[in-house]
ZATORLO-119895 format. One record per residue: residue in one letter; x, y, z of N, C-alpha, C in turn. Coordinates in nm, 4 decimals, decimal comma. Layout:
ZATORLO-119895
+------+----------+----------+----------+----------+----------+----------+----------+----------+----------+
| type |    neast |   nnorth |      nup |   caeast |  canorth |     caup |    ceast |   cnorth |      cup |
+------+----------+----------+----------+----------+----------+----------+----------+----------+----------+
|    A |        X |        Y |        Z |        X |        Y |        Z |        X |        Y |        Z |
...
+------+----------+----------+----------+----------+----------+----------+----------+----------+----------+
END
This chain:
ZATORLO-119895
+------+----------+----------+----------+----------+----------+----------+----------+----------+----------+
| type |    neast |   nnorth |      nup |   caeast |  canorth |     caup |    ceast |   cnorth |      cup |
+------+----------+----------+----------+----------+----------+----------+----------+----------+----------+
|    X |   0,0936 |  -0,1232 |  -0,0021 |   0,0134 |   0,0039 |   0,0102 |   0,0669 |   0,1354 |  -0,0141 |
|    X |   0,2009 |   0,1176 |   0,1159 |   0,2756 |   0,2514 |   0,0805 |   0,3464 |   0,2427 |  -0,0510 |
|    X |   0,3994 |   0,1783 |  -0,1295 |   0,4374 |   0,1607 |  -0,2258 |   0,3749 |   0,2400 |  -0,3273 |
|    X |   0,2269 |   0,2143 |  -0,3474 |   0,1254 |   0,2393 |  -0,4396 |   0,1124 |   0,4161 |  -0,4013 |
|    X |   0,1238 |   0,4431 |  -0,2495 |   0,0613 |   0,5449 |  -0,2227 |   0,2134 |   0,6553 |  -0,2935 |
|    X |   0,3414 |   0,5870 |  -0,2703 |   0,4516 |   0,6813 |  -0,2746 |   0,4525 |   0,6885 |  -0,4316 |
|    X |   0,4355 |   0,5932 |  -0,5148 |   0,4272 |   0,6103 |  -0,6884 |   0,3471 |   0,6941 |  -0,7291 |
|    X |   0,2201 |   0,7038 |  -0,6478 |   0,1031 |   0,7878 |  -0,7160 |   0,1606 |   0,9635 |  -0,6394 |
|    X |   0,2348 |   0,9826 |  -0,5282 |   0,2584 |   1,0751 |  -0,5096 |   0,3640 |   1,1123 |  -0,6499 |
|    X |   0,4583 |   1,0428 |  -0,6288 |   0,6170 |   1,0865 |  -0,7311 |   0,5616 |   1,1170 |  -0,8588 |
|    X |   0,4557 |   1,0704 |  -0,9002 |   0,3590 |   1,1267 |  -1,0070 |   0,3614 |   1,2581 |  -1,0389 |
|    X |   0,2608 |   1,2966 |  -0,9268 |   0,2095 |   1,4264 |  -0,9560 |   0,3476 |   1,5255 |  -0,8903 |
|    X |   0,4472 |   1,5263 |  -0,7934 |   0,5489 |   1,6156 |  -0,7481 |   0,6647 |   1,5788 |  -0,7562 |
|    X |   0,7379 |   1,5143 |  -0,9036 |   0,8427 |   1,4427 |  -0,9594 |   0,9235 |   1,5376 |  -0,9776 |
|    X |   0,8471 |   1,6460 |  -1,0394 |   0,8961 |   1,7984 |  -1,1282 |   0,8235 |   1,8643 |  -1,0796 |
|    X |   0,8865 |   1,9642 |  -1,1012 |   0,8408 |   2,1456 |  -1,0213 |   0,7655 |   2,1741 |  -1,1708 |
|    X |   0,6269 |   2,2029 |  -1,1383 |   0,5538 |   2,3127 |  -1,2248 |   0,5587 |   2,4497 |  -1,2419 |
|    X |   0,5724 |   2,4934 |  -1,3721 |   0,5993 |   2,6278 |  -1,3684 |   0,5276 |   2,7204 |  -1,2691 |
|    X |   0,3980 |   2,7164 |  -1,2964 |   0,3099 |   2,7714 |  -1,1690 |   0,3856 |   2,7847 |  -1,0819 |
|    X |   0,3635 |   2,6968 |  -1,0225 |   0,4330 |   2,6845 |  -0,8448 |   0,5817 |   2,7531 |  -0,8378 |
|    X |   0,6822 |   2,7709 |  -0,9390 |   0,7764 |   2,8104 |  -0,9209 |   0,7665 |   2,9692 |  -0,9573 |
|    X |   0,6778 |   3,0252 |  -1,0269 |   0,6272 |   3,1323 |  -1,0540 |   0,5747 |   3,1996 |  -0,9240 |
|    X |   0,4784 |   3,1269 |  -0,8763 |   0,4586 |   3,1243 |  -0,7359 |   0,5335 |   3,1971 |  -0,6156 |
|    X |   0,6687 |   3,0979 |  -0,6259 |   0,7760 |   3,1086 |  -0,5256 |   0,8481 |   3,2633 |  -0,5247 |
|    X |   0,8489 |   3,2302 |  -0,6713 |   0,9368 |   3,3764 |  -0,7243 |   0,8651 |   3,5194 |  -0,6962 |
|    X |   0,7110 |   3,4934 |  -0,7119 |   0,6330 |   3,6318 |  -0,6710 |   0,6352 |   3,6558 |  -0,4920 |
|    X |   0,6474 |   3,5505 |  -0,4344 |   0,6466 |   3,5455 |  -0,2721 |   0,7831 |   3,6272 |  -0,2288 |
|    X |   0,7485 |   3,7651 |  -0,2030 |   0,8666 |   3,8331 |  -0,1691 |   0,9604 |   3,7570 |  -0,0341 |
|    X |   0,9047 |   3,6727 |  -0,0041 |   0,9979 |   3,5865 |   0,1305 |   1,1065 |   3,5171 |   0,0295 |
|    X |   1,0759 |   3,4522 |  -0,0827 |   1,1474 |   3,3631 |  -0,1556 |   1,2241 |   3,4156 |  -0,2471 |
|    X |   1,1656 |   3,4990 |  -0,3859 |   1,2096 |   3,5286 |  -0,4761 |   1,2915 |   3,4471 |  -0,5375 |
|    X |   1,3989 |   3,4519 |  -0,6456 |   1,4582 |   3,3918 |  -0,7328 |   1,5331 |   3,3053 |  -0,6552 |
|    X |   1,5810 |   3,3320 |  -0,5320 |   1,6963 |   3,3059 |  -0,4465 |   1,6557 |   3,1324 |  -0,4425 |
|    X |   1,5163 |   3,0734 |  -0,3931 |   1,5193 |   2,9589 |  -0,4133 |   1,4849 |   2,8854 |  -0,5051 |
|    X |   1,4512 |   2,9146 |  -0,6402 |   1,5019 |   2,8424 |  -0,7762 |   1,6266 |   2,8097 |  -0,7896 |
|    X |   1,7039 |   2,9242 |  -0,7796 |   1,8567 |   2,9230 |  -0,8229 |   1,9147 |   2,7940 |  -0,7074 |
|    X |   1,8785 |   2,7755 |  -0,5570 |   1,9233 |   2,7132 |  -0,4803 |   1,8589 |   2,5694 |  -0,5694 |
|    X |   1,7556 |   2,5720 |  -0,5530 |   1,6861 |   2,4201 |  -0,5602 |   1,6914 |   2,3463 |  -0,7309 |
|    X |   1,6865 |   2,4414 |  -0,8183 |   1,6876 |   2,3471 |  -0,9348 |   1,8263 |   2,2774 |  -0,9527 |
|    X |   1,9120 |   2,3477 |  -0,9295 |   2,0549 |   2,2426 |  -0,9523 |   2,0305 |   2,1006 |  -0,9174 |
|    X |   1,9639 |   2,1223 |  -0,8041 |   1,9437 |   1,9443 |  -0,7763 |   1,8612 |   1,8818 |  -0,8291 |
|    X |   1,7475 |   1,9305 |  -0,8863 |   1,6340 |   1,8751 |  -0,9499 |   1,6564 |   1,8592 |  -1,0792 |
|    X |   1,6879 |   1,9461 |  -1,1579 |   1,7115 |   1,9610 |  -1,3091 |   1,8608 |   1,8957 |  -1,3143 |
|    X |   1,9685 |   1,9365 |  -1,2574 |   2,1067 |   1,9048 |  -1,3090 |   2,1485 |   1,9659 |  -1,4176 |
|    X |   2,1990 |   1,9043 |  -1,5342 |   2,2666 |   2,0020 |  -1,6240 |   2,1465 |   2,0810 |  -1,7125 |
|    X |   2,0310 |   2,0615 |  -1,7109 |   1,9329 |   2,1629 |  -1,7748 |   1,8776 |   2,2431 |  -1,7000 |
|    X |   1,9418 |   2,2830 |  -1,5644 |   1,8970 |   2,4154 |  -1,4885 |   1,9013 |   2,5369 |  -1,5513 |
|    X |   1,9483 |   2,5741 |  -1,6538 |   1,9518 |   2,7093 |  -1,6890 |   1,8346 |   2,6874 |  -1,7908 |
|    X |   1,8224 |   2,5950 |  -1,8825 |   1,7033 |   2,5867 |  -1,9617 |   1,5681 |   2,6160 |  -1,8622 |
|    X |   1,5717 |   2,5383 |  -1,7509 |   1,4697 |   2,5545 |  -1,6939 |   1,4434 |   2,7076 |  -1,6442 |
|    X |   1,6117 |   2,7540 |  -1,5681 |   1,5274 |   2,8918 |  -1,5386 |   1,4910 |   3,0171 |  -1,6535 |
|    X |   1,5559 |   2,9871 |  -1,7592 |   1,5120 |   3,0558 |  -1,8731 |   1,3369 |   3,0548 |  -1,9105 |
|    X |   1,3109 |   2,9296 |  -1,8781 |   1,1802 |   2,9124 |  -1,9390 |   1,0851 |   2,9784 |  -1,8247 |
|    X |   1,1081 |   3,0111 |  -1,6831 |   1,0804 |   3,0558 |  -1,5865 |   1,0728 |   3,2015 |  -1,6119 |
|    X |   1,1688 |   3,2324 |  -1,6258 |   1,1810 |   3,3568 |  -1,6659 |   1,1127 |   3,4591 |  -1,7782 |
|    X |   1,1179 |   3,3594 |  -1,8801 |   1,0360 |   3,3903 |  -1,9965 |   0,8909 |   3,4127 |  -1,9861 |
|    X |   0,8301 |   3,2956 |  -1,8890 |   0,6934 |   3,2925 |  -1,8814 |   0,6909 |   3,4096 |  -1,7898 |
|    X |   0,7491 |   3,4441 |  -1,6648 |   0,7468 |   3,5774 |  -1,6077 |   0,7256 |   3,6916 |  -1,6811 |
|    X |   0,8221 |   3,7215 |  -1,8200 |   0,8258 |   3,8388 |  -1,8383 |   0,7059 |   3,8479 |  -1,9668 |
|    X |   0,6408 |   3,7484 |  -1,9883 |   0,5442 |   3,7421 |  -2,0754 |   0,4083 |   3,7949 |  -1,9860 |
|    X |   0,3908 |   3,7290 |  -1,8779 |   0,2952 |   3,7842 |  -1,8049 |   0,2970 |   3,9008 |  -1,7481 |
|    X |   0,3949 |   3,9940 |  -1,7074 |   0,4312 |   4,1025 |  -1,7286 |   0,3902 |   4,2227 |  -1,8243 |
|    X |   0,4172 |   4,1268 |  -1,9105 |   0,3807 |   4,2246 |  -2,0643 |   0,2481 |   4,2278 |  -2,0921 |
|    X |   0,1794 |   4,1338 |  -2,0698 |   0,0403 |   4,1177 |  -2,0647 |  -0,0440 |   4,1727 |  -1,9749 |
|    X |   0,0529 |   4,1944 |  -1,8470 |  -0,0453 |   4,2755 |  -1,7231 |  -0,0278 |   4,4314 |  -1,7674 |
|    X |   0,1018 |   4,4838 |  -1,7847 |   0,1527 |   4,6199 |  -1,8755 |   0,0330 |   4,6390 |  -1,9985 |
|    X |  -0,0014 |   4,5462 |  -2,0504 |  -0,0745 |   4,6010 |  -2,1657 |  -0,2473 |   4,6200 |  -2,1297 |
|    X |  -0,2667 |   4,5330 |  -2,0429 |  -0,4133 |   4,5063 |  -2,0046 |  -0,4060 |   4,6859 |  -1,9140 |
|    X |  -0,3124 |   4,7200 |  -1,8415 |  -0,3348 |   4,8253 |  -1,7618 |  -0,3280 |   4,9591 |  -1,8166 |
|    X |  -0,2666 |   4,9602 |  -1,9514 |  -0,2532 |   5,0681 |  -2,0120 |  -0,3681 |   5,0740 |  -2,0925 |
|    X |  -0,4334 |   4,9707 |  -2,1154 |  -0,5735 |   4,9998 |  -2,2166 |  -0,6947 |   4,9961 |  -2,0943 |
|    X |  -0,6796 |   5,0239 |  -2,0073 |  -0,7811 |   5,0913 |  -1,9050 |  -0,7774 |   5,2192 |  -1,8917 |
+------+----------+----------+----------+----------+----------+----------+----------+----------+----------+
END
């Protein structure tokens, strides 16, 4: 039973989801430092690619927000 539960848990939480990372970055207590600290342990050689993905998503969200606020 415990093995089944562990496998099910791992299927959901084995990778960080972009939304969770962006939420952490936007939290003033953590910012980007948490991502820079944990990503090498999680992604290894792919760390810089993952960080770039998150940065691009954040920039896209900021541009979208800016466009909506200027239109108002």
